[in-house]
C-alpha positions as CSV (number, residue, x, y, z in Angstrom):
1,X,-161.9,-97.9,133.5
2,X,-164.5,-100.7,132.3
3,X,-162.3,-101.4,129.4
4,X,-158.9,-101.2,131.1
5,X,-159.5,-104.7,133.2
6,X,-157.6,-107.1,132.7
7,X,-158.2,-110.4,132.3
8,X,-155.7,-113.2,132.2
9,X,-157.6,-115.7,130.6
10,X,-157.9,-114.6,126.6
11,X,-161.3,-116.9,127.7
12,X,-162.5,-115.0,131.2
13,X,-165.5,-114.3,131.8
14,X,-166.1,-110.8,134.1
15,X,-168.6,-110.8,136.3
16,X,-170.8,-107.8,136.1
17,X,-173.6,-106.2,138.4
18,X,-175.3,-103.3,136.6
19,X,-178.3,-102.0,139.3
20,X,-180.8,-100.3,137.3
21,X,-179.8,-101.0,133.6
22,X,-182.8,-99.0,132.3
23,X,-182.8,-100.3,127.7
24,X,-179.2,-101.5,128.1
25,X,-177.2,-97.9,127.3
26,X,-174.5,-98.7,129.1
27,X,-173.5,-102.2,127.3
28,X,-172.3,-100.2,123.9
29,X,-169.5,-99.7,126.7
30,X,-168.5,-103.1,128.1
31,X,-165.6,-105.1,126.9
32,X,-166.1,-108.4,125.2
33,X,-167.6,-111.5,127.5
34,X,-170.1,-110.2,129.8
35,X,-171.7,-112.8,132.6
36,X,-174.6,-109.6,133.6
37,X,-176.7,-109.1,136.8
38,X,-179.0,-107.2,137.0
39,X,-180.7,-105.9,139.8
40,X,-183.8,-103.3,139.4
41,X,-187.0,-102.2,141.1
42,X,-188.8,-103.8,138.3
43,X,-188.7,-106.5,134.8
44,X,-190.6,-104.3,132.6
45,X,-188.2,-103.2,130.4
46,X,-186.2,-107.2,129.9
47,X,-188.1,-107.3,126.7
48,X,-186.5,-104.1,124.8
49,X,-183.4,-104.7,127.2
50,X,-182.9,-107.7,125.0
51,X,-183.9,-106.7,121.8
52,X,-181.0,-103.6,122.1
53,X,-178.0,-106.3,123.0
54,X,-179.5,-108.4,119.4
55,X,-179.5,-104.6,117.6
56,X,-176.2,-104.1,119.0
57,X,-174.9,-106.8,118.1
58,X,-173.3,-107.5,122.0
59,X,-173.9,-111.7,121.7
60,X,-170.7,-111.9,124.2
61,X,-172.9,-109.9,126.4
62,X,-174.9,-112.7,128.8
63,X,-177.8,-112.0,130.8
64,X,-177.5,-114.4,133.3
65,X,-179.7,-113.3,136.3
66,X,-182.1,-110.9,136.8
67,X,-182.3,-109.7,140.6
68,X,-185.5,-107.7,141.3
69,X,-184.8,-105.0,144.1
70,X,-184.2,-101.6,144.7
71,X,-180.6,-100.4,144.7
72,X,-180.5,-100.3,148.4
73,X,-181.5,-103.7,149.2
74,X,-178.8,-105.9,147.6
75,X,-179.1,-108.7,150.2
76,X,-179.9,-111.3,147.3
77,X,-176.0,-110.2,145.7
78,X,-173.4,-112.1,147.8
79,X,-171.0,-110.1,148.9
80,X,-167.6,-110.3,146.4
81,X,-169.2,-112.7,144.2
82,X,-168.6,-110.1,140.9
83,X,-165.6,-108.7,139.1
84,X,-167.6,-104.9,138.3
85,X,-170.0,-103.0,140.0
86,X,-172.2,-100.2,137.8
87,X,-174.6,-97.7,138.9
88,X,-174.8,-95.0,136.4
89,X,-178.8,-95.4,136.1
90,X,-179.2,-96.1,139.7
91,X,-181.0,-92.8,140.5
92,X,-184.5,-95.0,139.4
93,X,-183.9,-98.1,141.1
94,X,-183.3,-96.5,144.4
95,X,-185.8,-94.3,147.3
96,X,-182.9,-93.5,149.7
97,X,-179.9,-92.2,147.7
98,X,-177.3,-92.7,150.4
99,X,-177.9,-96.2,151.4
100,X,-176.6,-96.4,148.0
101,X,-172.8,-96.3,147.6
């Protein structure tokens, strides 16, 4: 699971990509110290997402990048640049589900 990631350095940060983040429902399950890249087809949710982080008291989660794109078109995300890819709520962020995976 994501909580079981082995972080060797005490102050290491996990580089995580979440595809289709919604309002940040998964943030409560993230381990400490996450640099989060979000890939979603719209940025309309961003004010609510940032408020969710504040409401959860998750100062240890930082949104470092937002990529506006559909899930099946991730060319703006460099391969092997992240530690974890999460796509729990992905169905709203793609048109062709078979291309994501």
